[in-house]
KEDOBA-558996 format. One line per 4 residues: their letters; for each residue y, x, z of C-alpha. Coordinates in nm, 4 decimals, m for minus. Layout:
KEDOBA-558996
a = Y:X:Z  ...
This chain:
KEDOBA-558996
mana = 0.0039:m0.0054:m0.0001  0.3439:0.1333:m0.0711  0.5768:0.2018:0.2331  0.9612:0.1311:0.2575
vgqi = 1.1729:0.2171:m0.0396  1.2152:0.5708:m0.0894  0.8990:0.6927:0.1126  0.6048:0.8552:m0.0164
deeh = 0.3285:0.6116:m0.0920  0.0230:0.8358:0.0640  m0.2577:0.6768:m0.1586  m0.0718:0.7329:m0.4798
qeva = 0.1598:1.0203:m0.4222  0.4615:0.8498:m0.5900  0.8094:0.7601:m0.4721  0.8752:0.3848:m0.4368
vprq = 1.2285:0.3372:m0.6413  1.4512:0.0210:m0.6620  1.4003:m0.1541:m0.9741  1.6635:m0.0671:m1.1979
pdpv = 1.8811:m0.3460:m1.3570  1.7730:m0.4679:m1.7379  1.9944:m0.2612:m2.0029  2.2333:m0.4326:m2.1699
dpsq = 2.3625:m0.3747:m2.5277  2.7312:m0.4395:m2.5619  2.7042:m0.4743:m2.9545  2.4679:m0.7861:m2.9356
spwh = 2.7658:m1.0579:m2.8830  3.1211:m1.0653:m2.7095  2.9458:m1.1742:m2.4043  2.7117:m0.8838:m2.3976
llga = 3.0404:m0.6754:m2.4236  3.1900:m0.8397:m2.1318  2.8819:m0.8313:m1.9325  2.8635:m0.4513:m2.0005
tlrh = 3.2001:m0.4018:m1.8950  3.1551:m0.6008:m1.5852  2.8598:m0.4033:m1.4775  3.0757:m0.0888:m1.5477
yrel = 3.3285:m0.1925:m1.3355  3.0588:m0.3153:m1.0240  2.8763:0.0145:m1.0310  3.2290:0.2068:m1.0021
tgds = 3.2440:0.0594:m0.6790  2.8801:0.1536:m0.5978  2.8277:m0.2291:m0.4552  2.5203:m0.4144:m0.5221
lqev = 2.4947:m0.7494:m0.7037  2.4529:m0.9423:m0.3826  2.7623:m0.7661:m0.2281  2.9792:m0.8493:m0.5332
aski = 2.8438:m1.1951:m0.5715  2.8794:m1.2854:m0.1937  3.2796:m1.1594:m0.1999  3.3642:m1.3905:m0.5385
lvdy = 3.1561:m1.6811:m0.3796  2.8850:m1.6951:m0.6381  2.5020:m1.6683:m0.6521  2.3983:m1.3194:m0.7414
slla = 2.1243:m1.4136:m0.9863  2.4211:m1.5804:m1.1747  2.6567:m1.2716:m1.1651  2.3264:m1.0812:m1.2885
rwer = 2.3017:m1.3089:m1.5837  2.7089:m1.2198:m1.6651  2.6126:m0.8812:m1.6681  2.3413:m0.9318:m1.8915
garp = 2.5253:m1.1571:m2.1449  2.2691:m1.4421:m2.0862  2.5625:m1.6802:m1.9581  2.9247:m1.6969:m2.0519
apad = 3.1150:m1.6170:m1.7440  3.3857:m1.9065:m1.6455  3.7316:m1.7618:m1.6297  3.8282:m1.8479:m1.2599
avrr = 3.5065:m1.6359:m1.1680  3.6408:m1.3182:m1.3972  3.9694:m1.3562:m1.2351  3.8114:m1.3006:m0.8964
ldih = 3.5670:m1.0247:m1.0127  3.8865:m0.8321:m1.2003  4.0589:m0.8312:m0.8583  3.7709:m0.7361:m0.6364
lnag = 3.6538:m0.4635:m0.8675  4.0310:m0.3725:m0.9350  3.9955:m0.3635:m1.3103  4.3594:m0.4066:m1.3305
gili = 4.3436:m0.6987:m1.5599  4.1068:m0.5486:m1.8347  3.8276:m0.8180:m1.7304  4.0697:m1.1081:m1.7713
alhg = 4.2181:m0.9764:m2.1069  3.8547:m0.9295:m2.2547  3.7516:m1.2654:m2.1407  4.0310:m1.3946:m2.3036
ivtk = 3.9608:m1.2364:m2.6482  3.5863:m1.2852:m2.5882  3.6507:m1.6839:m2.5397  3.8781:m1.7008:m2.8450
qvst = 3.6039:m1.5198:m3.0601  3.3225:m1.7091:m2.9360  3.4902:m2.0495:m2.9855  3.4682:m2.0658:m3.3454
svag = 3.0793:m1.9744:m3.3679  2.9659:m2.1609:m3.0146  2.8542:m2.4561:m3.2297  2.6179:m2.2615:m3.4450
aatm = 2.2831:m2.4222:m3.5009  2.1049:m2.2169:m3.2491  2.3391:m2.2996:m3.0005  2.4514:m2.6394:m3.0516
sdpd = 2.1304:m2.7704:m2.8884  2.1712:m2.4939:m2.6064  2.2256:m2.7297:m2.2822  2.3597:m2.4349:m2.1093
vmdq = 2.6574:m2.3514:m2.3680  2.7200:m2.7503:m2.4169  2.7441:m2.7604:m2.0261  2.9750:m2.4530:m1.9739
arrn = 3.1804:m2.6349:m2.2749  3.1785:m2.9367:m2.0644  3.2776:m2.7755:m1.7298  3.5574:m2.5723:m1.9095
llag = 3.6967:m2.9081:m2.0616  3.6950:m3.0642:m1.7547  3.8492:m2.7930:m1.5594  4.1151:m2.7737:m1.8339
laal = 4.2070:m3.1449:m1.7947  4.2307:m3.1037:m1.4546  4.5154:m2.8511:m1.4553  4.6635:m3.0610:m1.7170
gasa = 4.6952:m3.3360:m1.5077  4.8316:m3.1229:m1.2088  5.0890:m2.9700:m1.4380  5.1995:m3.0419:m1.8229
mvpp = 5.2591:m2.6581:m1.8825  4.8963:m2.5610:m1.8435  4.7184:m2.7025:m2.1127  4.3221:m2.7037:m2.1189
tegl = 4.2963:m2.4288:m2.3702  3.9506:m2.2629:m2.3342  3.7669:m2.5930:m2.3224  3.9609:m2.7642:m2.6153
eqlr = 3.8899:m2.4607:m2.8170  3.5053:m2.4890:m2.7457  3.5151:m2.8626:m2.8347  3.7035:m2.7920:m3.1610
aiid = 3.4499:m2.5365:m3.2387  3.1663:m2.7891:m3.2072  3.3464:m3.0264:m3.4143  3.4628:m2.7782:m3.6813
hrvg = 3.0836:m2.6734:m3.7199  2.9976:m2.9935:m3.8411  3.3250:m3.1354:m4.0429  3.3882:m2.7477:m4.1699
lpgi = 3.6651:m2.4523:m4.1034  4.0212:m2.4864:m4.2044  4.0727:m2.3854:m4.5535  4.3494:m2.1547:m4.6802
aewe = 4.5836:m2.4512:m4.7287  4.5583:m2.5639:m4.3740  4.6350:m2.2070:m4.2883  4.9482:m2.1834:m4.5259
ervw = 5.1169:m2.4922:m4.3559  5.0219:m2.3316:m4.0017  5.1974:m2.0220:m4.1277  5.5245:m2.1968:m4.2275
eygl = 5.5291:m2.4119:m3.9007  5.5101:m2.0741:m3.7291  5.8069:m1.9506:m3.9385  6.0103:m2.2643:m3.8230
qips = 5.9280:m2.2127:m3.4518  6.0581:m1.8483:m3.4678  6.4376:m1.8994:m3.4617  6.4188:m2.1247:m3.1501
rppa = 6.0917:m2.0528:m2.9300  6.1168:m1.7984:m2.6843  5.9743:m1.4801:m2.8514  5.7095:m1.3907:m2.5848
smva = 5.5427:m1.7340:m2.6172  5.5173:m1.6781:m3.0007  5.3645:m1.3456:m2.9446  5.0467:m1.4849:m2.7724
dlsl = 5.0227:m1.7606:m3.0450  5.0384:m1.5471:m3.3484  4.7852:m1.2901:m3.2270  4.5411:m1.5442:m3.1695
alla = 4.6088:m1.6987:m3.4716  4.5579:m1.3387:m3.6527  4.2568:m1.3190:m3.4907  4.1084:m1.6378:m3.5865
fqka = 4.2339:m1.5845:m3.9361  4.0350:m1.2647:m4.0020  3.7300:m1.4450:m3.9177  3.7886:m1.7334:m4.1421
maga = 3.9234:m1.4845:m4.4156  3.5980:m1.3070:m4.4122  3.4285:m1.6362:m4.5815  3.6756:m1.7032:m4.8061
pgse = 3.5704:m1.7677:m5.1611  3.6678:m1.5033:m5.4223  3.8688:m1.7249:m5.6461  4.1041:m1.7790:m5.3280
llqw = 4.1110:m1.4319:m5.2057  4.4941:m1.3459:m5.3244  4.5990:m1.6748:m5.1291  4.4312:m1.5687:m4.8228
mrvn = 4.5651:m1.2164:m4.8621  4.9024:m1.3341:m4.8773  4.8670:m1.5568:m4.5685  4.7350:m1.2359:m4.3883
arla = 5.0354:m1.0194:m4.4827  5.2817:m1.3107:m4.4027  5.1309:m1.3766:m4.0470  5.1338:m0.9855:m3.9694
llla = 5.4983:m1.0187:m4.0662  5.5901:m1.2952:m3.8400  5.3947:m1.1100:m3.5746  5.5986:m0.8134:m3.6334
tvlg = 5.9117:m1.0084:m3.6392  5.8439:m1.1882:m3.2506  5.7234:m0.8533:m3.1222  6.0603:m0.7110:m3.2156
hagn = 6.2619:m0.9995:m3.1148  6.0793:m0.9619:m2.7680  6.1804:m0.6026:m2.7279  5.8412:m0.4703:m2.7847
rles = 5.9970:m0.2085:m3.0343  5.7038:0.0438:m3.0648  5.4312:m0.2521:m3.1243  5.6690:m0.3935:m3.3656
waww = 5.7131:m0.0880:m3.5861  5.3215:m0.0412:m3.5889  5.2778:m0.4171:m3.6946  5.5243:m0.3671:m3.9967
atar = 5.3357:m0.0993:m4.1157  5.0290:m0.3137:m4.0834  5.2198:m0.5928:m4.2680  5.3158:m0.3507:m4.5452
raal = 4.9586:m0.2121:m4.6071  4.8460:m0.6291:m4.5818  5.1143:m0.6651:m4.8636  5.0219:m0.3930:m5.0823
qtgd = 4.6661:m0.5401:m5.0849  4.8348:m0.8616:m5.2693  4.9970:m0.6394:m5.5786  5.2816:m0.8991:m5.5409
neai = 5.5973:m0.7114:m5.5566  5.7930:m0.9820:m5.3928  5.5706:m0.9991:m5.0987  5.5876:m0.6108:m5.0406
alvd = 5.9739:m0.6481:m5.0811  5.9981:m0.9296:m4.8147  5.8076:m0.6829:m4.5788  6.0722:m0.4092:m4.6624
adea = 6.3631:m0.6427:m4.6368  6.2585:m0.8011:m4.3146  6.1765:m0.4696:m4.1613  6.5196:m0.3701:m4.2600
iqgf = 6.6813:m0.6611:m4.1230  6.5117:m0.6207:m3.7587  6.5650:m0.2614:m3.7676  6.9075:m0.3045:m3.8254
yedr = 6.9202:m0.5174:m3.4873  6.6960:m0.2566:m3.3159  6.9500:0.0549:m3.4170  6.6754:0.2277:m3.6146
psgl = 6.7866:0.5353:m3.8484  7.0148:0.4016:m4.1040  6.8241:0.6479:m4.3587  6.4999:0.4554:m4.2769
llsr = 6.6627:0.1083:m4.3238  6.8552:0.2107:m4.6549  6.5167:0.3617:m4.8198  6.3536:0.0492:m4.7111
lgna = 6.6139:m0.1665:m4.8628  6.6422:0.0397:m5.1799  6.2893:0.0053:m5.2144  6.2419:m0.3693:m5.1704
lalt = 6.5489:m0.4143:m5.4486  6.3653:m0.1905:m5.6904  6.0618:m0.4015:m5.6500  6.2532:m0.7418:m5.7015
qdrp = 6.4728:m0.5573:m5.9530  6.7668:m0.7909:m5.8361  6.5680:m1.1046:m5.9493  6.6886:m1.4059:m5.7466
naat = 6.4567:m1.4722:m5.4912  6.4675:m1.4431:m5.0752  6.3627:m1.0827:m5.0545  6.6478:m0.9865:m5.2763
aral = 6.8767:m1.2045:m5.0962  6.7681:m1.0538:m4.7274  6.7828:m0.7231:m4.8939  7.1346:m0.7564:m5.0111
atrs = 7.2617:m0.9225:m4.6741  7.1197:m0.6501:m4.4644  7.2480:m0.3811:m4.6811  7.6216:m0.5215:m4.6567
qlla = 7.5681:m0.5095:m4.2712  7.4181:m0.2138:m4.2562  7.7245:m0.0416:m4.4657  7.9805:m0.2434:m4.2851
mlgd = 7.8336:m0.0960:m3.9642  7.8425:0.3021:m4.0922  8.2117:0.2102:m4.1923  8.1619:0.1655:m4.5679
haga = 8.3608:m0.1353:m4.6165  8.4027:m0.1143:m4.9913  8.0456:m0.1000:m5.0320  7.9620:m0.3562:m4.7692
rasl = 8.1896:m0.6084:m4.9440  8.0132:m0.5511:m5.2941  7.6644:m0.5934:m5.1597  7.8122:m0.9137:m4.9923
dqqa = 7.9508:m1.0473:m5.3378  7.5841:m0.9631:m5.5090  7.4341:m1.1580:m5.2360  7.6620:m1.4431:m5.3165
rvfd = 7.5767:m1.4049:m5.6813  7.2144:m1.4090:m5.6267  7.2178:m1.7072:m5.3930  7.3848:m1.8919:m5.6698
slpn = 7.0489:m1.8508:m5.8901  6.8061:m1.8900:m5.5665  6.5375:m2.1549:m5.6304  6.5957:m2.5014:m5.4832
hvta = 6.2869:m2.4475:m5.2553  6.4345:m2.1387:m5.1054  6.7961:m2.2727:m5.0535  6.6504:m2.5900:m4.9007
dels = 6.4401:m2.4346:m4.6428  6.6940:m2.4558:m4.3530  6.5078:m2.3832:m4.0579  6.2002:m2.1550:m4.1690
vggw = 6.2403:m1.7769:m4.1916  6.1034:m1.7724:m4.5344  6.4175:m1.9588:m4.6707  6.7653:m1.8345:m4.7261
terr = 7.0210:m2.0914:m4.7207  7.3911:m2.1495:m4.7227  7.4242:m2.0841:m4.3373  7.2550:m1.7477:m4.4025
llht = 7.4735:m1.6608:m4.6601  7.7890:m1.7562:m4.4329  7.6156:m1.5980:m4.1517  7.6061:m1.2523:m4.3439
rslv = 7.9714:m1.2855:m4.3945  8.0825:m1.3649:m4.0637  7.9342:m1.0322:m3.9230  8.0442:m0.8299:m4.2270
hals = 8.3857:m0.9498:m4.1895  8.3708:m0.8922:m3.8069  8.2390:m0.5250:m3.7980  8.5050:m0.4564:m4.0861
ghpd = 8.8237:m0.5854:m3.9335  8.8641:m0.8456:m4.2435  9.1570:m1.0688:m4.1878  8.9333:m1.3605:m4.2648
aeqa = 8.7157:m1.2912:m4.0156  8.7993:m1.5878:m3.7650  8.7761:m1.8139:m4.0936  8.4009:m1.6658:m4.1784
qsea = 8.3274:m1.7321:m3.8401  8.4164:m2.0864:m3.8075  8.2734:m2.1717:m4.1508  7.9327:m1.9960:m4.0349
lrah = 7.9529:m2.2070:m3.6922  8.0038:m2.5579:m3.8811  7.7200:m2.4846:m4.1334  7.4803:m2.3661:m3.8493
prgv = 7.1898:m2.6494:m3.7702  7.1392:m2.7732:m3.4132  6.8674:m2.6385:m3.2086  6.8941:m2.2870:m3.3032
prge = 7.0484:m2.1513:m3.0056  7.0241:m1.7697:m3.0603  7.1804:m1.8090:m3.4082  7.4620:m1.9866:m3.2729
aqlr = 7.5070:m1.7346:m2.9968  7.5104:m1.4457:m3.2510  7.7806:m1.6212:m3.4246  7.9883:m1.6678:m3.1381
lhga = 7.9363:m1.2860:m3.0689  8.0792:m1.2278:m3.4056  8.4172:m1.3672:m3.2510  8.3749:m1.1414:m2.9281
isav = 8.3460:m0.8551:m3.1867  8.6841:m0.9328:m3.3666  8.8636:m1.0191:m3.0287  8.8121:m0.6701:m2.8841
rngd = 8.8671:m0.4975:m3.2342  9.1949:m0.6902:m3.2018  9.2649:m0.5216:m2.8788  9.1690:m0.8365:m2.6294
vddg = 8.9153:m0.5982:m2.4643  8.8650:m0.7809:m2.1177  8.8114:m1.1500:m2.2743  8.6221:m1.0281:m2.5214
leha = 8.3575:m0.8774:m2.2957  8.3740:m1.1459:m2.0746  8.2834:m1.3836:m2.3572  8.0299:m1.2092:m2.4716
rsiv = 7.8687:m1.1648:m2.1348  7.8627:m1.5540:m2.0841  7.7000:m1.6111:m2.4406  7.4208:m1.3917:m2.3487
mglg = 7.3622:m1.5102:m2.0159  7.3896:m1.8915:m2.1808  7.0454:m1.8212:m2.3210  6.8768:m1.7363:m2.0343
snvs = 6.5031:m1.6464:m2.0864  6.5440:m1.7220:m2.5014  6.7374:m1.4186:m2.5276  6.6124:m1.2088:m2.8250
qfvi = 6.6491:m0.8106:m2.9592  6.8985:m0.9689:m3.2068  7.1189:m1.1287:m2.9844  7.1141:m0.8108:m2.7521
rtas = 7.2174:m0.5760:m3.0268  7.4796:m0.8163:m3.1256  7.6358:m0.8090:m2.8065  7.6001:m0.4243:m2.7944
mvad = 7.8168:m0.4375:m3.1322  8.0802:m0.5883:m2.8993  8.0972:m0.2844:m2.7133  8.0942:m0.0401:m2.9813
avpa = 8.3880:m0.2418:m3.1233  8.6136:m0.1646:m2.8609  8.8810:0.0742:m2.9795  8.8128:0.4329:m2.8612
sdqs = 9.1300:0.4734:m2.6593  8.9835:0.1490:m2.4192  8.6336:0.2825:m2.4109  8.6861:0.4806:m2.0504
rttv = 8.7985:0.1189:m1.8961  8.5731:0.0224:m1.5985  8.5294:m0.3321:m1.7828  8.3839:m0.1455:m2.0966
rdyr = 8.1401:0.0755:m1.8651  8.0322:m0.2302:m1.6331  7.9569:m0.4466:m1.9859  7.7421:m0.1498:m2.1050
ewla = 7.5685:m0.0937:m1.7805  7.4960:m0.4616:m1.7839  7.3529:m0.4268:m2.1282  7.1676:m0.1126:m2.0443
lpaa = 7.3290:0.0736:m2.3115  7.4327:0.4559:m2.3058  7.8141:0.5447:m2.2230  8.0272:0.5600:m2.5647
sl = 8.0589:0.8713:m2.7198  8.4385:0.9848:m2.6903
C-alpha cells in the first residue's frame, strides 16, 4: 500500500506524487486560451484549485473546468479571479475578447444542442437583463450577443450591405458622441468584421476591402479625438495599407487627407502633413470628390498656421471651386464624416481667416455658425474658438482667453483633441509682447501647453 504523499512506498520503492493537472492547449479554442492564462496566473501565486475556488466562492471542480477550457467562465467570476490573482485586468480584458469572438460561433451545429452552452447563454442574458433593470446605462451586452449569435446561425450572418450601412452610421455618430465610447464600439465592430470578411464571396471582395479600410480609418479618427495619439498614428498606417488593397485611388487619398486633417489638430510635423496632402491631391488629380475637398481644406489651414497667407487663400479658393463641382450625395451628407457640405467649407474659411487676421474673419465666423447643424457641440465650440483667436490677435487678450476657457469647459467630457488644439491656437495667437502675461501663462498651464518661445 502507498504511504502518505511524498513518502517512499516500501513495496514498490516508488515516490507517490500529486496528480498533475490535465494539460490545456490554448490553441484549441478561445476558451482554452482564457483557461491557460487563468491557470498561469493561479500557478504564479502557488495556490491550489481548492484555495483559489474558496476565495472566489465557486466549487473547485468548476474552476478546474474553466482552466481546461471545458466550460465558459462567467464575467463576474473572471473579475473576482483577476483581482484575487493580481492579473492587473488582463483576465478581464481577455474574457471580453473571447466572449465577442465566441459569440458569433457559439451557435454552431455542434454547440446548438449543448445544454451547458445554452444554459450559460440563458444565465448571461438573465444577468444582463437584471443589470439593465437596475440601470439604463448597463446594457446586457454579453447575453444579447450570444442570443443574437444563435439566431444569426439560423438566419445567416450580416452581408456587405449591412456592414456598409453600419459604417455610414458610425460616421454620423463621430461628430457628436464622446470619443472614448466610440473607440470601444469600433474596435468590437472591426473584430467582428474580420471574421465576417473571411467568408466573403469573391465577387464582393472589393466591397468588403473598402469597408475594412473605412472602419480602420474611423477607428484611427476616434482614437485621435480621444487623445490616444500613438495608437491613432499606428491605425492610420493600418488604414492606409487596407486602402491600398482596394486599388482605389480615392479611398487611398481619403486616408491621406483625413490623417492630415487630424495631424493638423495634433500638431504633427508640417512636412509630414504637406506630404500626405500632396499625395492625396496627386491621387485624385484635383477631381471633384470628398478627398480632394478635404485635402485642399487642410492645406489652406496648415498654410495659414505657417504664416503663408497667400498660399492659404489660394487653397481656400481652389477648395471653393471643387465644392461647386462635388456630387450631390457628397454635398448633401450633412452629418457624416464622409460628406463635404457648405458648412465644412465655411468652417475652413472661418479658421483660415482667424489665423491670418483677415478683415472678414468675424463675418466668416458668423456665416459658419449660422450654417452649423444642431446637435454637434464640438464643431460649434471650434467655431466659437475661432472668434477667440481673432479677439486675442486684436489685443483683447484677457477676455479672449477667458471666453476660450468657458467654451472648452462647457463641453465637459465631450471635449476632443480637435477642440483642445483649437483652444491652444488661441494662446498661440496672443501677440508676442503679451505672451508673458499671467493670464496667458495660466491659460497655457490649464491646457497643459508648453510656455511660448519668446
